Structures are given as C-alpha cells and as structure tokens.
PDB file of N, CA, C, O and CB in Angstrom:
ATOM      1  N   MET A   1      52.180 -81.858 -70.022  1.00  0.00           N
ATOM      2  CA  MET A   1      51.122 -82.040 -69.069  1.00  0.00           C
ATOM      3  C   MET A   1      50.488 -83.414 -69.294  1.00  0.00           C
ATOM      4  O   MET A   1      50.159 -83.778 -70.422  1.00  0.00           O
ATOM      5  CB  MET A   1      50.077 -80.910 -69.186  1.00  0.00           C
ATOM      6  N   ALA A   2      50.326 -84.152 -68.230  1.00  0.00           N
ATOM      7  CA  ALA A   2      49.771 -85.503 -68.335  1.00  0.00           C
ATOM      8  C   ALA A   2      48.273 -85.443 -68.578  1.00  0.00           C
ATOM      9  O   ALA A   2      47.565 -84.666 -67.938  1.00  0.00           O
ATOM     10  CB  ALA A   2      50.071 -86.316 -67.063  1.00  0.00           C
ATOM     11  N   LYS A   3      47.798 -86.253 -69.493  1.00  0.00           N
ATOM     12  CA  LYS A   3      46.389 -86.243 -69.853  1.00  0.00           C
ATOM     13  C   LYS A   3      45.525 -86.963 -68.824  1.00  0.00           C
ATOM     14  O   LYS A   3      44.383 -86.559 -68.608  1.00  0.00           O
ATOM     15  CB  LYS A   3      46.200 -86.874 -71.211  1.00  0.00           C
ATOM     16  N   GLY A   4      46.024 -88.005 -68.187  1.00  0.00           N
ATOM     17  CA  GLY A   4      45.235 -88.811 -67.269  1.00  0.00           C
ATOM     18  C   GLY A   4      45.095 -88.239 -65.872  1.00  0.00           C
ATOM     19  O   GLY A   4      44.328 -88.781 -65.076  1.00  0.00           O
ATOM     20  N   LYS A   5      45.806 -87.162 -65.536  1.00  0.00           N
ATOM     21  CA  LYS A   5      45.771 -86.633 -64.181  1.00  0.00           C
ATOM     22  C   LYS A   5      44.871 -85.421 -64.034  1.00  0.00           C
ATOM     23  O   LYS A   5      44.825 -84.824 -62.958  1.00  0.00           O
ATOM     24  CB  LYS A   5      47.150 -86.281 -63.744  1.00  0.00           C
ATOM     25  N   ASP A   6      44.149 -85.038 -65.087  1.00  0.00           N
ATOM     26  CA  ASP A   6      43.244 -83.905 -64.989  1.00  0.00           C
ATOM     27  C   ASP A   6      42.090 -84.245 -64.063  1.00  0.00           C
ATOM     28  O   ASP A   6      41.585 -85.368 -64.067  1.00  0.00           O
ATOM     29  CB  ASP A   6      42.724 -83.502 -66.376  1.00  0.00           C
ATOM     30  N   VAL A   7      41.675 -83.264 -63.267  1.00  0.00           N
ATOM     31  CA  VAL A   7      40.581 -83.492 -62.328  1.00  0.00           C
ATOM     32  C   VAL A   7      39.240 -83.414 -63.052  1.00  0.00           C
ATOM     33  O   VAL A   7      38.368 -84.254 -62.829  1.00  0.00           O
ATOM     34  CB  VAL A   7      40.631 -82.468 -61.176  1.00  0.00           C
ATOM     35  N   ARG A   8      39.065 -82.407 -63.922  1.00  0.00           N
ATOM     36  CA  ARG A   8      37.818 -82.262 -64.670  1.00  0.00           C
ATOM     37  C   ARG A   8      37.944 -82.972 -66.008  1.00  0.00           C
ATOM     38  O   ARG A   8      38.882 -82.727 -66.767  1.00  0.00           O
ATOM     39  CB  ARG A   8      37.465 -80.768 -64.876  1.00  0.00           C
ATOM     40  N   ILE A   9      36.989 -83.854 -66.291  1.00  0.00           N
ATOM     41  CA  ILE A   9      37.015 -84.600 -67.546  1.00  0.00           C
ATOM     42  C   ILE A   9      35.717 -84.357 -68.322  1.00  0.00           C
ATOM     43  O   ILE A   9      34.676 -84.070 -67.729  1.00  0.00           O
ATOM     44  CB  ILE A   9      37.216 -86.118 -67.279  1.00  0.00           C
ATOM     45  N   THR A  10      35.786 -84.471 -69.629  1.00  0.00           N
ATOM     46  CA  THR A  10      34.625 -84.323 -70.490  1.00  0.00           C
ATOM     47  C   THR A  10      33.922 -85.664 -70.620  1.00  0.00           C
ATOM     48  O   THR A  10      34.561 -86.682 -70.887  1.00  0.00           O
ATOM     49  CB  THR A  10      35.028 -83.778 -71.876  1.00  0.00           C
ATOM     50  N   VAL A  11      32.592 -85.666 -70.430  1.00  0.00           N
ATOM     51  CA  VAL A  11      31.807 -86.888 -70.540  1.00  0.00           C
ATOM     52  C   VAL A  11      30.667 -86.681 -71.529  1.00  0.00           C
ATOM     53  O   VAL A  11      30.225 -85.555 -71.756  1.00  0.00           O
ATOM     54  CB  VAL A  11      31.259 -87.314 -69.160  1.00  0.00           C
ATOM     55  N   ILE A  12      30.196 -87.775 -72.114  1.00  0.00           N
ATOM     56  CA  ILE A  12      29.073 -87.748 -73.039  1.00  0.00           C
ATOM     57  C   ILE A  12      27.888 -88.434 -72.373  1.00  0.00           C
ATOM     58  O   ILE A  12      28.005 -89.555 -71.879  1.00  0.00           O
ATOM     59  CB  ILE A  12      29.435 -88.436 -74.391  1.00  0.00           C
ATOM     60  N   LEU A  13      26.740 -87.748 -72.365  1.00  0.00           N
ATOM     61  CA  LEU A  13      25.516 -88.294 -71.790  1.00  0.00           C
ATOM     62  C   LEU A  13      24.589 -88.716 -72.924  1.00  0.00           C
ATOM     63  O   LEU A  13      24.369 -87.958 -73.868  1.00  0.00           O
ATOM     64  CB  LEU A  13      24.818 -87.256 -70.857  1.00  0.00           C
ATOM     65  N   GLU A  14      24.046 -89.933 -72.827  1.00  0.00           N
ATOM     66  CA  GLU A  14      23.189 -90.483 -73.880  1.00  0.00           C
ATOM     67  C   GLU A  14      21.838 -90.848 -73.292  1.00  0.00           C
ATOM     68  O   GLU A  14      21.761 -91.351 -72.171  1.00  0.00           O
ATOM     69  CB  GLU A  14      23.844 -91.720 -74.545  1.00  0.00           C
ATOM     70  N   CYS A  15      20.778 -90.599 -74.040  1.00  0.00           N
ATOM     71  CA  CYS A  15      19.411 -90.870 -73.585  1.00  0.00           C
ATOM     72  C   CYS A  15      19.212 -92.376 -73.385  1.00  0.00           C
ATOM     73  O   CYS A  15      19.506 -93.170 -74.278  1.00  0.00           O
ATOM     74  CB  CYS A  15      18.373 -90.318 -74.603  1.00  0.00           C
ATOM     75  N   THR A  16      18.716 -92.757 -72.217  1.00  0.00           N
ATOM     76  CA  THR A  16      18.488 -94.168 -71.939  1.00  0.00           C
ATOM     77  C   THR A  16      17.207 -94.661 -72.597  1.00  0.00           C
ATOM     78  O   THR A  16      17.086 -95.853 -72.878  1.00  0.00           O
ATOM     79  CB  THR A  16      18.431 -94.408 -70.437  1.00  0.00           C
ATOM     80  N   GLY A  17      16.248 -93.777 -72.848  1.00  0.00           N
ATOM     81  CA  GLY A  17      15.002 -94.171 -73.506  1.00  0.00           C
ATOM     82  C   GLY A  17      15.213 -94.514 -74.960  1.00  0.00           C
ATOM     83  O   GLY A  17      14.661 -95.503 -75.443  1.00  0.00           O
ATOM     84  N   CYS A  18      15.995 -93.728 -75.673  1.00  0.00           N
ATOM     85  CA  CYS A  18      16.269 -93.988 -77.090  1.00  0.00           C
ATOM     86  C   CYS A  18      17.100 -95.253 -77.251  1.00  0.00           C
ATOM     87  O   CYS A  18      16.891 -96.012 -78.198  1.00  0.00           O
ATOM     88  CB  CYS A  18      16.996 -92.791 -77.732  1.00  0.00           C
ATOM     89  N   VAL A  19      18.029 -95.487 -76.349  1.00  0.00           N
ATOM     90  CA  VAL A  19      18.895 -96.664 -76.422  1.00  0.00           C
ATOM     91  C   VAL A  19      18.083 -97.924 -76.179  1.00  0.00           C
ATOM     92  O   VAL A  19      18.285 -98.932 -76.855  1.00  0.00           O
ATOM     93  CB  VAL A  19      20.046 -96.564 -75.404  1.00  0.00           C
ATOM     94  N   ARG A  20      17.166 -97.878 -75.220  1.00  0.00           N
ATOM     95  CA  ARG A  20      16.358 -99.040 -74.890  1.00  0.00           C
ATOM     96  C   ARG A  20      15.405 -99.398 -76.024  1.00  0.00           C
ATOM     97  O   ARG A  20      15.240-100.573 -76.352  1.00  0.00           O
ATOM     98  CB  ARG A  20      15.576 -98.788 -73.612  1.00  0.00           C
ATOM     99  N   ASN A  21      14.778 -98.384 -76.624  1.00  0.00           N
ATOM    100  CA  ASN A  21      13.801 -98.636 -77.684  1.00  0.00           C
ATOM    101  C   ASN A  21      14.461 -99.032 -78.990  1.00  0.00           C
ATOM    102  O   ASN A  21      13.851 -99.722 -79.806  1.00  0.00           O
ATOM    103  CB  ASN A  21      12.943 -97.413 -77.904  1.00  0.00           C
ATOM    104  N   GLY A  22      15.687 -98.611 -79.197  1.00  0.00           N
ATOM    105  CA  GLY A  22      16.385 -98.936 -80.433  1.00  0.00           C
ATOM    106  C   GLY A  22      15.953 -98.045 -81.569  1.00  0.00           C
ATOM    107  O   GLY A  22      16.712 -97.174 -81.994  1.00  0.00           O
ATOM    108  N   VAL A  23      14.764 -98.242 -82.064  1.00  0.00           N
ATOM    109  CA  VAL A  23      14.239 -97.437 -83.163  1.00  0.00           C
ATOM    110  C   VAL A  23      13.087 -96.614 -82.618  1.00  0.00           C
ATOM    111  O   VAL A  23      12.233 -97.126 -81.894  1.00  0.00           O
ATOM    112  CB  VAL A  23      13.782 -98.329 -84.370  1.00  0.00           C
ATOM    113  N   ASN A  24      13.067 -95.329 -82.971  1.00  0.00           N
ATOM    114  CA  ASN A  24      12.013 -94.446 -82.510  1.00  0.00           C
ATOM    115  C   ASN A  24      10.696 -94.804 -83.174  1.00  0.00           C
ATOM    116  O   ASN A  24      10.668 -95.107 -84.367  1.00  0.00           O
ATOM    117  CB  ASN A  24      12.371 -92.990 -82.786  1.00  0.00           C
ATOM    118  N   LYS A  25       9.605 -94.774 -82.422  1.00  0.00           N
ATOM    119  CA  LYS A  25       8.306 -95.113 -82.958  1.00  0.00           C
ATOM    120  C   LYS A  25       7.576 -93.894 -83.521  1.00  0.00           C
ATOM    121  O   LYS A  25       6.513 -94.040 -84.123  1.00  0.00           O
ATOM    122  CB  LYS A  25       7.470 -95.768 -81.892  1.00  0.00           C
ATOM    123  N   VAL A  26       8.129 -92.696 -83.333  1.00  0.00           N
ATOM    124  CA  VAL A  26       7.525 -91.475 -83.845  1.00  0.00           C
ATOM    125  C   VAL A  26       7.959 -91.305 -85.291  1.00  0.00           C
ATOM    126  O   VAL A  26       9.152 -91.193 -85.572  1.00  0.00           O
ATOM    127  CB  VAL A  26       7.925 -90.233 -82.984  1.00  0.00           C
ATOM    128  N   SER A  27       6.997 -91.284 -86.215  1.00  0.00           N
ATOM    129  CA  SER A  27       7.336 -91.275 -87.634  1.00  0.00           C
ATOM    130  C   SER A  27       7.686 -89.892 -88.156  1.00  0.00           C
ATOM    131  O   SER A  27       8.382 -89.785 -89.166  1.00  0.00           O
ATOM    132  CB  SER A  27       6.198 -91.831 -88.428  1.00  0.00           C
ATOM    133  N   LYS A  28       7.219 -88.810 -87.490  1.00  0.00           N
ATOM    134  CA  LYS A  28       7.455 -87.476 -88.019  1.00  0.00           C
ATOM    135  C   LYS A  28       8.843 -86.927 -87.700  1.00  0.00           C
ATOM    136  O   LYS A  28       9.213 -85.862 -88.194  1.00  0.00           O
ATOM    137  CB  LYS A  28       6.422 -86.544 -87.488  1.00  0.00           C
ATOM    138  N   VAL A  29       9.603 -87.630 -86.895  1.00  0.00           N
ATOM    139  CA  VAL A  29      10.946 -87.183 -86.522  1.00  0.00           C
ATOM    140  C   VAL A  29      11.950 -88.223 -86.983  1.00  0.00           C
ATOM    141  O   VAL A  29      11.682 -89.423 -86.934  1.00  0.00           O
ATOM    142  CB  VAL A  29      11.060 -86.946 -84.985  1.00  0.00           C
ATOM    143  N   SER A  30      13.105 -87.756 -87.431  1.00  0.00           N
ATOM    144  CA  SER A  30      14.147 -88.697 -87.822  1.00  0.00           C
ATOM    145  C   SER A  30      14.619 -89.477 -86.604  1.00  0.00           C
ATOM    146  O   SER A  30      14.700 -88.927 -85.505  1.00  0.00           O
ATOM    147  CB  SER A  30      15.329 -87.962 -88.489  1.00  0.00           C
ATOM    148  N   THR A  31      14.928 -90.747 -86.791  1.00  0.00           N
ATOM    149  CA  THR A  31      15.376 -91.573 -85.680  1.00  0.00           C
ATOM    150  C   THR A  31      16.772 -91.158 -85.266  1.00  0.00           C
ATOM    151  O   THR A  31      17.570 -90.728 -86.099  1.00  0.00           O
ATOM    152  CB  THR A  31      15.344 -93.064 -86.053  1.00  0.00           C
ATOM    153  N   GLY A  32      17.064 -91.282 -84.007  1.00  0.00           N
ATOM    154  CA  GLY A  32      18.378 -90.905 -83.510  1.00  0.00           C
ATOM    155  C   GLY A  32      18.455 -91.090 -82.019  1.00  0.00           C
ATOM    156  O   GLY A  32      17.504 -91.542 -81.380  1.00  0.00           O
ATOM    157  N   ILE A  33      19.596 -90.738 -81.473  1.00  0.00           N
ATOM    158  CA  ILE A  33      19.825 -90.840 -80.041  1.00  0.00           C
ATOM    159  C   ILE A  33      20.281 -89.477 -79.560  1.00  0.00           C
ATOM    160  O   ILE A  33      21.200 -88.886 -80.126  1.00  0.00           O
ATOM    161  CB  ILE A  33      20.874 -91.951 -79.696  1.00  0.00           C
ATOM    162  N   SER A  34      19.636 -88.979 -78.513  1.00  0.00           N
ATOM    163  CA  SER A  34      19.970 -87.684 -77.948  1.00  0.00           C
ATOM    164  C   SER A  34      21.256 -87.798 -77.128  1.00  0.00           C
ATOM    165  O   SER A  34      21.378 -88.680 -76.278  1.00  0.00           O
ATOM    166  CB  SER A  34      18.808 -87.151 -77.078  1.00  0.00           C
ATOM    167  N   ARG A  35      22.210 -86.908 -77.385  1.00  0.00           N
ATOM    168  CA  ARG A  35      23.467 -86.894 -76.642  1.00  0.00           C
ATOM    169  C   ARG A  35      23.816 -85.485 -76.207  1.00  0.00           C
ATOM    170  O   ARG A  35      23.613 -84.526 -76.951  1.00  0.00           O
ATOM    171  CB  ARG A  35      24.599 -87.480 -77.486  1.00  0.00           C
ATOM    172  N   TYR A  36      24.343 -85.364 -74.997  1.00  0.00           N
ATOM    173  CA  TYR A  36      24.811 -84.103 -74.452  1.00  0.00           C
ATOM    174  C   TYR A  36      26.270 -84.266 -74.056  1.00  0.00           C
ATOM    175  O   TYR A  36      26.697 -85.360 -73.686  1.00  0.00           O
ATOM    176  CB  TYR A  36      23.945 -83.655 -73.241  1.00  0.00           C
ATOM    177  N   ILE A  37      27.038 -83.182 -74.132  1.00  0.00           N
ATOM    178  CA  ILE A  37      28.440 -83.185 -73.695  1.00  0.00           C
ATOM    179  C   ILE A  37      28.548 -82.249 -72.510  1.00  0.00           C
ATOM    180  O   ILE A  37      28.072 -81.115 -72.562  1.00  0.00           O
ATOM    181  CB  ILE A  37      29.419 -82.752 -74.853  1.00  0.00           C
ATOM    182  N   THR A  38      29.180 -82.724 -71.429  1.00  0.00           N
ATOM    183  CA  THR A  38      29.357 -81.926 -70.232  1.00  0.00           C
ATOM    184  C   THR A  38      30.670 -82.307 -69.561  1.00  0.00           C
ATOM    185  O   THR A  38      31.398 -83.164 -70.061  1.00  0.00           O
ATOM    186  CB  THR A  38      28.171 -82.112 -69.263  1.00  0.00           C
ATOM    187  N   GLU A  39      30.972 -81.676 -68.437  1.00  0.00           N
ATOM    188  CA  GLU A  39      32.183 -81.995 -67.673  1.00  0.00           C
ATOM    189  C   GLU A  39      31.794 -82.424 -66.279  1.00  0.00           C
ATOM    190  O   GLU A  39      30.746 -82.041 -65.758  1.00  0.00           O
ATOM    191  CB  GLU A  39      33.149 -80.786 -67.618  1.00  0.00           C
ATOM    192  N   LYS A  40      32.673 -83.240 -65.673  1.00  0.00           N
ATOM    193  CA  LYS A  40      32.463 -83.626 -64.280  1.00  0.00           C
ATOM    194  C   LYS A  40      33.808 -83.643 -63.575  1.00  0.00           C
ATOM    195  O   LYS A  40      34.856 -83.779 -64.207  1.00  0.00           O
ATOM    196  CB  LYS A  40      31.760 -85.014 -64.174  1.00  0.00           C
ATOM    197  N   ASN A  41      33.764 -83.506 -62.269  1.00  0.00           N
ATOM    198  CA  ASN A  41      34.952 -83.571 -61.436  1.00  0.00           C
ATOM    199  C   ASN A  41      35.182 -85.033 -61.070  1.00  0.00           C
ATOM    200  O   ASN A  41      34.328 -85.664 -60.447  1.00  0.00           O
ATOM    201  CB  ASN A  41      34.806 -82.677 -60.157  1.00  0.00           C
ATOM    202  N   ARG A  42      36.315 -85.561 -61.451  1.00  0.00           N
ATOM    203  CA  ARG A  42      36.608 -86.981 -61.248  1.00  0.00           C
ATOM    204  C   ARG A  42      36.683 -87.350 -59.761  1.00  0.00           C
ATOM    205  O   ARG A  42      36.316 -88.465 -59.389  1.00  0.00           O
ATOM    206  CB  ARG A  42      37.919 -87.343 -61.935  1.00  0.00           C
ATOM    207  N   HIS A  43      37.152 -86.432 -58.908  1.00  0.00           N
ATOM    208  CA  HIS A  43      37.290 -86.745 -57.483  1.00  0.00           C
ATOM    209  C   HIS A  43      35.945 -86.692 -56.754  1.00  0.00           C
ATOM    210  O   HIS A  43      35.688 -87.520 -55.879  1.00  0.00           O
ATOM    211  CB  HIS A  43      38.271 -85.776 -56.826  1.00  0.00           C
ATOM    212  N   ASN A  44      35.084 -85.730 -57.103  1.00  0.00           N
ATOM    213  CA  ASN A  44      33.788 -85.602 -56.431  1.00  0.00           C
ATOM    214  C   ASN A  44      32.761 -86.602 -56.945  1.00  0.00           C
ATOM    215  O   ASN A  44      31.885 -87.020 -56.187  1.00  0.00           O
ATOM    216  CB  ASN A  44      33.254 -84.198 -56.604  1.00  0.00           C
ATOM    217  N   THR A  45      32.846 -86.996 -58.218  1.00  0.00           N
ATOM    218  CA  THR A  45      31.889 -87.913 -58.831  1.00  0.00           C
ATOM    219  C   THR A  45      32.633 -89.064 -59.491  1.00  0.00           C
ATOM    220  O   THR A  45      32.789 -89.057 -60.712  1.00  0.00           O
ATOM    221  CB  THR A  45      31.002 -87.178 -59.860  1.00  0.00           C
ATOM    222  N   PRO A  46      33.097 -90.048 -58.734  1.00  0.00           N
ATOM    223  CA  PRO A  46      33.851 -91.146 -59.344  1.00  0.00           C
ATOM    224  C   PRO A  46      32.963 -92.119 -60.129  1.00  0.00           C
ATOM    225  O   PRO A  46      33.444 -92.791 -61.041  1.00  0.00           O
ATOM    226  CB  PRO A  46      34.602 -91.903 -58.271  1.00  0.00           C
ATOM    227  N   ASN A  47      31.662 -92.199 -59.780  1.00  0.00           N
ATOM    228  CA  ASN A  47      30.747 -93.106 -60.472  1.00  0.00           C
ATOM    229  C   ASN A  47      30.240 -92.473 -61.755  1.00  0.00           C
ATOM    230  O   ASN A  47      30.511 -91.306 -62.041  1.00  0.00           O
ATOM    231  CB  ASN A  47      29.568 -93.484 -59.565  1.00  0.00           C
ATOM    232  N   ARG A  48      29.495 -93.266 -62.527  1.00  0.00           N
ATOM    233  CA  ARG A  48      28.924 -92.748 -63.773  1.00  0.00           C
ATOM    234  C   ARG A  48      27.850 -91.700 -63.461  1.00  0.00           C
ATOM    235  O   ARG A  48      27.066 -91.849 -62.523  1.00  0.00           O
ATOM    236  CB  ARG A  48      28.324 -93.904 -64.626  1.00  0.00           C
ATOM    237  N   LEU A  49      27.838 -90.647 -64.263  1.00  0.00           N
ATOM    238  CA  LEU A  49      26.930 -89.526 -64.073  1.00  0.00           C
ATOM    239  C   LEU A  49      25.604 -89.803 -64.780  1.00  0.00           C
ATOM    240  O   LEU A  49      25.594 -90.311 -65.901  1.00  0.00           O
ATOM    241  CB  LEU A  49      27.562 -88.217 -64.595  1.00  0.00           C
ATOM    242  N   GLU A  50      24.475 -89.470 -64.124  1.00  0.00           N
ATOM    243  CA  GLU A  50      23.152 -89.572 -64.724  1.00  0.00           C
ATOM    244  C   GLU A  50      22.404 -88.282 -64.444  1.00  0.00           C
ATOM    245  O   GLU A  50      22.238 -87.892 -63.289  1.00  0.00           O
ATOM    246  CB  GLU A  50      22.370 -90.805 -64.177  1.00  0.00           C
ATOM    247  N   LEU A  51      21.950 -87.615 -65.509  1.00  0.00           N
ATOM    248  CA  LEU A  51      21.203 -86.373 -65.375  1.00  0.00           C
ATOM    249  C   LEU A  51      19.893 -86.474 -66.144  1.00  0.00           C
ATOM    250  O   LEU A  51      19.791 -87.195 -67.136  1.00  0.00           O
ATOM    251  CB  LEU A  51      22.036 -85.177 -65.876  1.00  0.00           C
ATOM    252  N   ARG A  52      18.899 -85.742 -65.671  1.00  0.00           N
ATOM    253  CA  ARG A  52      17.604 -85.708 -66.338  1.00  0.00           C
ATOM    254  C   ARG A  52      17.601 -84.523 -67.306  1.00  0.00           C
ATOM    255  O   ARG A  52      17.588 -83.368 -66.880  1.00  0.00           O
ATOM    256  CB  ARG A  52      16.429 -85.599 -65.299  1.00  0.00           C
ATOM    257  N   LYS A  53      17.613 -84.814 -68.609  1.00  0.00           N
ATOM    258  CA  LYS A  53      17.685 -83.790 -69.649  1.00  0.00           C
ATOM    259  C   LYS A  53      16.559 -84.020 -70.657  1.00  0.00           C
ATOM    260  O   LYS A  53      15.957 -85.094 -70.693  1.00  0.00           O
ATOM    261  CB  LYS A  53      19.076 -83.808 -70.357  1.00  0.00           C
ATOM    262  N   PHE A  54      16.280 -82.998 -71.479  1.00  0.00           N
ATOM    263  CA  PHE A  54      15.242 -83.109 -72.494  1.00  0.00           C
ATOM    264  C   PHE A  54      15.760 -83.862 -73.705  1.00  0.00           C
ATOM    265  O   PHE A  54      16.845 -83.567 -74.206  1.00  0.00           O
ATOM    266  CB  PHE A  54      14.739 -81.726 -72.904  1.00  0.00           C
ATOM    267  N   CYS A  55      14.987 -84.834 -74.178  1.00  0.00           N
ATOM    268  CA  CYS A  55      15.332 -85.598 -75.375  1.00  0.00           C
ATOM    269  C   CYS A  55      14.401 -85.166 -76.501  1.00  0.00           C
ATOM    270  O   CYS A  55      13.194 -85.385 -76.406  1.00  0.00           O
ATOM    271  CB  CYS A  55      15.228 -87.141 -75.118  1.00  0.00           C
ATOM    272  N   PRO A  56      14.930 -84.555 -77.572  1.00  0.00           N
ATOM    273  CA  PRO A  56      14.067 -84.112 -78.668  1.00  0.00           C
ATOM    274  C   PRO A  56      13.474 -85.274 -79.477  1.00  0.00           C
ATOM    275  O   PRO A  56      12.497 -85.073 -80.199  1.00  0.00           O
ATOM    276  CB  PRO A  56      14.849 -83.205 -79.591  1.00  0.00           C
ATOM    277  N   PHE A  57      14.034 -86.464 -79.374  1.00  0.00           N
ATOM    278  CA  PHE A  57      13.515 -87.617 -80.105  1.00  0.00           C
ATOM    279  C   PHE A  57      12.374 -88.293 -79.344  1.00  0.00           C
ATOM    280  O   PHE A  57      11.464 -88.840 -79.966  1.00  0.00           O
ATOM    281  CB  PHE A  57      14.637 -88.622 -80.369  1.00  0.00           C
ATOM    282  N   CYS A  58      12.406 -88.265 -78.018  1.00  0.00           N
ATOM    283  CA  CYS A  58      11.336 -88.842 -77.196  1.00  0.00           C
ATOM    284  C   CYS A  58      10.262 -87.802 -76.858  1.00  0.00           C
ATOM    285  O   CYS A  58       9.175 -88.168 -76.413  1.00  0.00           O
ATOM    286  CB  CYS A  58      11.920 -89.429 -75.902  1.00  0.00           C
ATOM    287  N   TYR A  59      10.548 -86.526 -77.062  1.00  0.00           N
ATOM    288  CA  TYR A  59       9.662 -85.405 -76.738  1.00  0.00           C
ATOM    289  C   TYR A  59       9.341 -85.310 -75.246  1.00  0.00           C
ATOM    290  O   TYR A  59       8.231 -84.925 -74.879  1.00  0.00           O
ATOM    291  CB  TYR A  59       8.375 -85.529 -77.521  1.00  0.00           C
ATOM    292  N   LYS A  60      10.297 -85.656 -74.383  1.00  0.00           N
ATOM    293  CA  LYS A  60      10.094 -85.518 -72.945  1.00  0.00           C
ATOM    294  C   LYS A  60      11.446 -85.546 -72.235  1.00  0.00           C
ATOM    295  O   LYS A  60      12.475 -85.834 -72.845  1.00  0.00           O
ATOM    296  CB  LYS A  60       9.167 -86.641 -72.406  1.00  0.00           C
ATOM    297  N   HIS A  61      11.427 -85.243 -70.947  1.00  0.00           N
ATOM    298  CA  HIS A  61      12.636 -85.296 -70.137  1.00  0.00           C
ATOM    299  C   HIS A  61      12.922 -86.753 -69.791  1.00  0.00           C
ATOM    300  O   HIS A  61      12.060 -87.457 -69.265  1.00  0.00           O
ATOM    301  CB  HIS A  61      12.492 -84.428 -68.846  1.00  0.00           C
ATOM    302  N   MET A  62      14.135 -87.193 -70.091  1.00  0.00           N
ATOM    303  CA  MET A  62      14.546 -88.568 -69.837  1.00  0.00           C
ATOM    304  C   MET A  62      15.879 -88.557 -69.090  1.00  0.00           C
ATOM    305  O   MET A  62      16.567 -87.537 -69.055  1.00  0.00           O
ATOM    306  CB  MET A  62      14.659 -89.373 -71.168  1.00  0.00           C
ATOM    307  N   ILE A  63      16.233 -89.681 -68.502  1.00  0.00           N
ATOM    308  CA  ILE A  63      17.520 -89.813 -67.842  1.00  0.00           C
ATOM    309  C   ILE A  63      18.591 -90.065 -68.903  1.00  0.00           C
ATOM    310  O   ILE A  63      18.475 -90.980 -69.719  1.00  0.00           O
ATOM    311  CB  ILE A  63      17.493 -90.960 -66.787  1.00  0.00           C
ATOM    312  N   HIS A  64      19.617 -89.247 -68.876  1.00  0.00           N
ATOM    313  CA  HIS A  64      20.755 -89.387 -69.777  1.00  0.00           C
ATOM    314  C   HIS A  64      21.931 -89.902 -68.950  1.00  0.00           C
ATOM    315  O   HIS A  64      22.328 -89.264 -67.975  1.00  0.00           O
ATOM    316  CB  HIS A  64      21.103 -88.022 -70.490  1.00  0.00           C
ATOM    317  N   GLY A  65      22.484 -91.036 -69.325  1.00  0.00           N
ATOM    318  CA  GLY A  65      23.583 -91.644 -68.592  1.00  0.00           C
ATOM    319  C   GLY A  65      24.892 -91.481 -69.314  1.00  0.00           C
ATOM    320  O   GLY A  65      24.934 -91.334 -70.535  1.00  0.00           O
ATOM    321  N   GLU A  66      25.966 -91.510 -68.547  1.00  0.00           N
ATOM    322  CA  GLU A  66      27.316 -91.357 -69.089  1.00  0.00           C
ATOM    323  C   GLU A  66      27.718 -92.595 -69.889  1.00  0.00           C
ATOM    324  O   GLU A  66      27.450 -93.721 -69.470  1.00  0.00           O
ATOM    325  CB  GLU A  66      28.328 -91.103 -67.955  1.00  0.00           C
ATOM    326  N   ILE A  67      28.357 -92.387 -71.032  1.00  0.00           N
ATOM    327  CA  ILE A  67      28.845 -93.482 -71.860  1.00  0.00           C
ATOM    328  C   ILE A  67      30.345 -93.337 -72.046  1.00  0.00           C
ATOM    329  O   ILE A  67      30.916 -92.279 -71.781  1.00  0.00           O
ATOM    330  CB  ILE A  67      28.121 -93.512 -73.229  1.00  0.00           C
ATOM    331  N   LYS A  68      30.979 -94.413 -72.507  1.00  0.00           N
ATOM    332  CA  LYS A  68      32.409 -94.354 -72.794  1.00  0.00           C
ATOM    333  C   LYS A  68      32.645 -93.589 -74.078  1.00  0.00           C
ATOM    334  O   LYS A  68      31.781 -93.549 -74.954  1.00  0.00           O
ATOM    335  CB  LYS A  68      33.010 -95.764 -72.893  1.00  0.00           C
ATOM    336  N   LYS A  69      33.809 -92.985 -74.190  1.00  0.00           N
ATOM    337  CA  LYS A  69      34.170 -92.256 -75.397  1.00  0.00           C
ATOM    338  C   LYS A  69      34.636 -93.202 -76.468  1.00  0.00           C
ATOM    339  O   LYS A  69      34.986 -92.768 -77.565  1.00  0.00           O
ATOM    340  CB  LYS A  69      35.242 -91.228 -75.108  1.00  0.00           C
TER     341      LYS A  69
END
C-alpha cells in the first residue's frame, strides 16, 4: 500500500502563542509548547489546518496551527 496516496493524514497542531513568546512568562508552570495530534482529509482541507484549542501553558484557548512532521 502506498504511503503518499492516503486521503486521511495525521497532523500535529502547535500553539501559536507559545511559539511566538518563546519562553513562558508564568513561573509556576514548566515552560513548553502545547501540541495536539489529529487527522485531516487531504482532499477537503488542502491548506494548513488551524484550530482553537486549550493551551495548558498559556492558560487560555489559543489558535493551534499545523506544523511539519
């Protein structure tokens, strides 16, 4: 079975707020970047996926954008 012809692919979503700030300013939480793993349909969504998800490092809902594997 060919790997590149699958319609549904696994993507990684990364918090745009954590990436922009670089280092978290909240001292009581360990620094890090929030990431989620999900799937998308390559034919219905050819562009990069952006979803609004909760970031435990920012303590609020932020936009999580698709990154390369």
